[in-house]
N, C-alpha and C positions, 0 to 999 in steps of 0.2 A: 504494500500500500504506500503510495507516494504521499508524503506529508511534509509540510513546512511548519515552521513555528506558528505562523499566523493562519495559514489556510490548510484545510484537510477535507476529506470527504467521509461520509458515513453511509452505510448500507443497512437497511432494515426491511423487514417484511411488513407490507401494508395490506389493506383490504383487497386490492385488485392485483396483487403480485408483490414484487420487490421494488423498493424506492431508494434512490440515491440522492444525497444532498451534498453540495459543496458548501462548506461552512467557513466563516471567518471569525477568528477570535477577537472580539471587540475590546473586552476587558478581561480581567482574571476570572470573572464570574459570568460574563455575558457572551454568548455565541450567536451569531447572526447567519441565517441561510442566504447565501449569495445566488445560488442556482440549484434547481432540483429537477428531477425527472422520475416518473413512476411508470408502472405497467410492465416491468421486466418479468419474463417468465421464470428466470432463475437468478440465484444470487451471483453466479459467475458472470452473467450478462450485465447485471447491475454494477458489479465491481469493475469490469472492463470499461464500461461507459464512464464510471466515476474517475478512474485513473486517467483516461484520455481527456475527459472534460476538465479535470483539474490541471493537467499539463497545458491545455489550450488556454484556460483561464489565467494561469500564472504567466504564460507567454504574452498575453494581451496586457496584463498588468505591467510587465517589464517594459513593453513598448510604450505604453501610456506614460509611465514614470519618466522614461527617457525624453519623450516629447515635452512633458511639463518642465523637466529640468532644463532642457535647451531653451525653452521659452522664458523661463525664469532668469537664466543666465544672460540672455539677450537683453531683457528688460533691465536687469541690474547693471550691465555694462553701459547701456544707453543712459540710465539715470546717473551713473558715475561720470560719464562724458558731459552730460548737461551740467552737473554740479561743478565739475572742473572748469567748464567754460564760463559758468556764471561766477565762479570764484575768481577767475582771471579778470573779469570785468569789474568785480567788486574791488579787487586790488588796485586796478587802474583808476577807478573813481576815487578811492580813498587817497591814493597818491596825489592825484590832481587836486583834490579838495584840501589836502594838507599843505600842498605847495602854495595854494592861494591864501590859506589862512596865515601861513608863516610870513608872507609878504605884507599882509595887512597889519600884522603886529610889529613889524620892523619899522 
C-alpha cells in the first residue's frame, strides 16, 4: 500500500461492494476524504484502483505545488524589483531635498 505522511488510501466493504477513499491528514485528529470510488466487486480491484489513484493524485499535487511556487517566486522577484526601484528614487529625492535644505541654511 502506497502511503505518504499526509495522504493515504483506505479500502473497506460497503453496501454495494468495496469502496476506496483517498484521505488527507488535516490535523492529528482530523482526516478528510479527498477522493472516493465505490462499487468494486473485490477488495483486490479496490486496492489496485486506490494505489493508482493515489499515485495520480500525488503527481497532480506535485505539479500544482511547482506551478504555485514558480508563480510565487515571480511575484516576489517583481515586488523586490519594484521596491528596489522605488528605493532608488527615494534616495535621489532625499539627496536632492537635503542639498536644497543645506543651501538654504548656509
